[in-house]
C-alpha positions as CSV (number, residue, x, y, z in Angstrom):
1,M,-5.9,7.3,-2.6
2,D,-4.8,5.8,0.7
3,P,-7.3,3.2,2.2
4,I,-9.2,5.0,4.6
5,T,-10.4,7.5,1.9
6,R,-11.3,4.2,-0.2
7,Y,-13.2,2.8,2.6
8,E,-15.1,6.3,3.3
9,L,-15.8,6.4,-0.4
10,I,-17.7,2.9,-0.5
11,R,-19.2,3.0,3.3
12,P,-22.5,4.9,2.0
13,I,-22.6,1.8,-0.3
14,L,-22.3,-0.5,2.2
15,T,-24.7,1.0,4.4
16,G,-27.3,1.6,2.1
17,E,-27.3,5.2,2.2
18,K,-26.1,5.6,-1.5
19,T,-26.3,3.6,-4.7
20,V,-22.9,2.9,-6.6
21,E,-24.1,5.2,-9.1
22,Q,-24.6,8.2,-6.9
23,V,-21.2,7.8,-5.4
24,E,-19.5,7.5,-9.0
25,T,-21.1,11.0,-9.8
26,E,-20.5,12.7,-6.6
27,A,-16.9,11.5,-6.2
28,S,-16.2,11.1,-9.9
29,V,-14.7,7.6,-9.6
30,S,-15.4,5.2,-12.1
31,L,-18.0,2.2,-11.5
32,R,-15.2,-0.2,-12.2
33,T,-13.0,1.3,-9.5
34,L,-15.9,1.3,-6.8
35,Y,-17.0,-2.1,-7.7
36,R,-13.3,-3.5,-7.3
37,Y,-12.9,-1.7,-3.8
38,L,-16.3,-3.2,-2.8
39,R,-15.3,-6.8,-3.8
40,R,-11.9,-6.3,-2.1
41,F,-13.4,-5.0,1.0
42,R,-16.2,-7.7,1.1
43,E,-13.5,-10.2,0.2
44,G,-11.6,-9.2,3.3
45,E,-8.7,-8.0,1.1
46,S,-6.8,-4.7,1.9
47,L,-7.9,-1.7,0.3
48,A,-4.1,-0.3,-0.2
49,D,-2.8,0.4,-3.4
50,Q,-2.2,-3.1,-5.1
51,S,-0.6,-1.6,-8.1
52,H,2.7,-3.4,-9.0
53,A,4.2,-0.7,-11.1
54,A,4.7,1.8,-8.2
55,S,6.2,-0.5,-5.9
56,S,8.1,-2.9,-7.8
57,H,11.5,-0.9,-8.4
58,P,13.2,1.1,-5.5
59,K,13.4,4.1,-7.9
60,W,9.7,4.3,-8.0
61,L,9.2,4.1,-4.5
62,T,8.7,7.2,-2.2
63,D,11.2,7.9,0.6
64,E,8.5,7.1,3.1
65,D,8.3,3.5,1.5
66,K,11.8,3.1,1.7
67,A,12.3,4.3,5.3
68,T,9.3,1.8,6.3
69,V,11.2,-0.9,4.8
70,I,14.4,0.3,6.7
71,R,12.6,0.5,10.0
72,Y,11.0,-2.8,9.5
73,K,14.4,-4.6,8.7
74,L,15.8,-2.8,12.1
75,E,12.7,-4.1,14.2
76,N,13.1,-7.6,12.4
77,P,16.9,-8.0,11.7
78,S,16.7,-11.9,11.4
79,L,14.2,-11.6,8.3
80,S,15.5,-12.3,4.9
81,H,14.6,-10.0,2.2
82,R,12.1,-12.5,1.0
83,R,10.5,-13.0,4.2
84,L,10.3,-9.2,5.1
85,A,8.9,-8.2,1.7
86,Q,6.2,-11.3,2.2
87,Q,5.5,-9.9,5.8
88,L,4.8,-6.2,4.5
89,K,2.6,-7.1,1.9
90,E,0.6,-9.7,4.4
91,Q,0.3,-7.0,7.0
92,G,-1.0,-4.6,4.2
93,I,1.9,-2.2,4.8
94,L,3.6,-2.1,1.4
95,E,3.4,-4.4,-1.7
96,I,7.3,-4.5,-2.5
97,S,9.3,-7.3,-4.2
98,Y,12.1,-9.1,-2.4
99,R,14.5,-7.8,-5.0
100,S,13.4,-4.2,-4.2
101,V,13.8,-4.8,-0.5
102,A,17.3,-6.2,-1.1
103,N,18.5,-3.3,-3.4
104,I,16.7,-0.4,-0.6
105,L,19.0,-2.2,2.0
106,T,22.3,-3.5,0.3
107,E,22.4,-0.9,-2.6
108,G,22.3,2.3,-0.3
109,H,18.8,3.6,-1.6
110,F,18.3,5.0,2.2
111,P,16.1,8.1,2.1
112,E,18.1,11.1,3.4
113,H,15.6,12.2,5.9
114,F,15.7,8.6,7.4
115,F,18.8,9.5,9.2
116,F,17.9,12.8,10.3
117,R,14.4,12.1,11.9
118,H,13.9,11.5,15.9
């Protein structure tokens, strides 16, 4: 679920239109998940996926994630792998380890469509 969808899910709770229990029932999302989204939103954290499993290894990253890393590096050529991963995380773009960044950029994990987009 993308961050905008997550926000739209909790917005009625934030505005007082619905209770957490109502949203749980209507959206089939667990109370625990809703409370986690609410906490993250109220604390100013990103609503983007923060799972480390899906982003901790290049083989598990989507082609779009890999393309994002490559584009970001091309736009910021002076950044080290570690600093690039840190900035992607800080800006809420992508949660990725610096080793995964290094693997994408140095071991040929380039998505095929990256080279054919205009």
